[in-house]
C-alpha positions in Angstrom: -3.8 28.3 -11.6 -4.8 27.4 -15.2 -2.7 24.7 -16.9 -3.0 24.5 -20.9 -3.4 20.9 -22.1 0.4 21.4 -23.8 1.8 22.4 -20.7 -0.1 19.4 -19.0 1.5 16.9 -21.4 4.9 18.2 -21.3 4.7 18.2 -17.3 3.6 14.8 -17.5 6.1 13.5 -19.8 8.9 15.1 -17.6 7.6 13.5 -14.6 7.4 10.1 -16.3 10.8 10.2 -17.4 12.4 11.8 -14.5 10.3 9.3 -12.0 10.0 11.9 -9.4 8.1 14.7 -8.1 9.5 18.2 -8.0 8.2 21.7 -7.5 7.9 24.5 -9.9 6.1 27.9 -9.1 4.1 26.0 -6.3 3.1 23.4 -8.5 4.2 19.7 -7.8 5.2 17.9 -10.9 3.6 14.6 -10.8 1.0 15.4 -8.4 -1.2 17.8 -10.5 -4.5 19.1 -8.9 -7.1 17.4 -11.0 -10.2 18.9 -9.1 -9.7 22.5 -8.1 -13.1 22.6 -6.1 -11.7 19.7 -4.0 -8.0 20.1 -4.4 -7.5 16.5 -5.1 -3.9 15.4 -5.8 -2.3 12.3 -7.3 0.7 10.7 -6.4 2.8 8.1 -8.1 3.5 4.8 -6.4 6.4 2.5 -7.4 5.7 -1.2 -6.8 9.3 -2.6 -5.1 8.0 -6.1 -5.9 5.2 -8.6 -6.1 3.3 -11.5 -4.0 4.1 -14.8 -5.2 1.9 -17.6 -3.9 2.7 -21.3 -4.9 1.7 -24.6 -3.2 1.1 -23.0 0.0 4.2 -21.1 0.2 4.3 -17.2 0.3 6.9 -15.3 -1.0 7.7 -11.6 -1.9 9.8 -11.4 -5.1 11.7 -7.9 -4.7 12.5 -6.5 -8.3 16.4 -6.5 -9.1 16.7 -2.8 -8.9 15.6 -2.7 -5.3 17.4 -5.9 -4.2 20.0 -3.6 -2.3 17.3 -2.2 -0.2 17.1 -5.7 1.6 20.6 -5.6 3.2 19.8 -6.0 7.0 16.5 -7.2 7.1 17.7 -10.7 7.7 18.3 -9.5 11.3 14.6 -9.0 11.9 12.4 -11.7 12.8 9.1 -9.9 11.4 8.6 -7.1 8.6 5.6 -5.2 7.9 4.4 -5.5 4.2 2.6 -2.7 2.4 0.8 -3.8 -0.7 -1.6 -2.5 -3.3 -5.1 -4.2 -3.2 -5.1 -4.1 -7.0 -8.0 -6.4 -7.5 -10.2 -3.8 -6.1 -9.0 -0.8 -7.8 -11.8 0.6 -9.6 -13.4 4.2 -9.4 -16.7 2.5 -8.0 -14.9 0.7 -5.0 -12.8 3.5 -4.2 -15.9 5.5 -3.5 -17.3 2.9 -1.1 -16.8 4.5 2.4 -18.7 2.2 4.8 -19.2 -1.6 4.8 -20.2 -4.4 7.0 -16.9 -5.6 8.3 -15.7 -8.9 7.3 -18.4 -8.9 4.8 -20.9 -9.8 7.6 -24.1 -8.3 7.6 -24.5 -8.9 11.2 -21.6 -6.5 11.9 -22.7 -2.8 11.9 -22.2 -0.6 9.2 -18.5 0.7 9.7 -16.5 3.4 8.1 -13.5 1.8 6.0 -11.1 3.9 8.2 -12.5 1.8 11.2 -12.0 -1.7 9.6 -9.7 -3.7 7.3 -12.0 -3.6 4.4 -10.1 -4.1 1.0 -12.5 -1.2 -0.5 -11.1 2.3 0.3 -10.1 5.5 -1.3 -6.5 4.6 -1.5 -6.2 0.7 -1.5 -2.9 0.5 0.5 -2.8 -2.7 2.7 -0.5 -3.8 5.4 0.2 -7.1 7.0 2.8 -8.2 9.7 4.8 -10.9 8.5 7.1 -13.5 10.0 10.4 -13.6 7.8 11.3 -17.3 7.3 14.0 -16.5 4.8 15.7 -14.2 2.6 17.6 -15.6 -0.3 18.9 -13.0 -3.0 15.8 -10.9 -3.9 13.0 -13.5 -2.3 11.6 -13.2 1.1 9.8 -16.0 2.2 7.1 -15.2 4.8 4.5 -17.1 6.8 1.5 -15.5 5.8 0.0 -12.3 4.0 -3.4 -11.4 3.2 -2.7 -10.7 -0.4 -3.4 -12.5 -3.8 -0.6 -13.8 -6.0 0.7 -11.0 -7.9 -0.2 -8.2 -5.6 2.2 -5.2 -5.9 4.5 -4.7 -3.0 5.0 -1.0 -2.1 7.3 -1.1 0.6 8.6 -3.1 3.3 9.3 -2.1 7.0 11.1 -3.9 9.7 9.1 -4.6 12.7 10.5 -3.0 15.6 8.8 -3.7 19.0 9.7 -0.6 20.9 7.8 1.3 17.9 5.4 -1.1 16.5 4.5 -2.7 19.8 0.7 -2.8 21.2 0.0 -0.4 23.9 -1.5 -1.7 27.2 -4.8 0.1 26.8 -6.1 -1.4 23.8 -9.5 -1.0 22.8 -11.6 -2.8 19.9 -15.4 -2.9 19.0 -17.5 -5.7 20.0 -17.6 -7.1 16.4 -14.1 -7.7 16.4 -13.8 -9.7 19.8 -15.5 -12.7 18.2 
């Protein structure tokens, strides 16, 4: 389907003003196909907060408009935090598909889906964090593998019956060190 430049601009403005995706004639607004050969699609993500690191203390500052979403999280000891590796967000780094894990050339060349490298097609990161306290829109956690200012995308409670390890865990040798 050909989309005129004018139509694309109007759709983009509508998407920005609505802040949501919606479908018109089998086209998802806000998720325009940019490469017909590869059928690539864009999605907008809205940060719900940011990582704040000061004096050895790590906090997640949740933006005011999302503070009501924290209700009940204080009943959980741990949370899974999804955030964005924003310091690595370049087209070049998004195209790196294999790395030596942990930056160690002694480790075998490995696909980014088989390790936790911060370079990947989509720079979504996750950390399991112990929740130390929640006061207003500030969650204090024990640690997170994120830089100060990294955008927080989502927070999910850790639920052992869903998130707990299986008995038959297997990992590569380079990870056993």
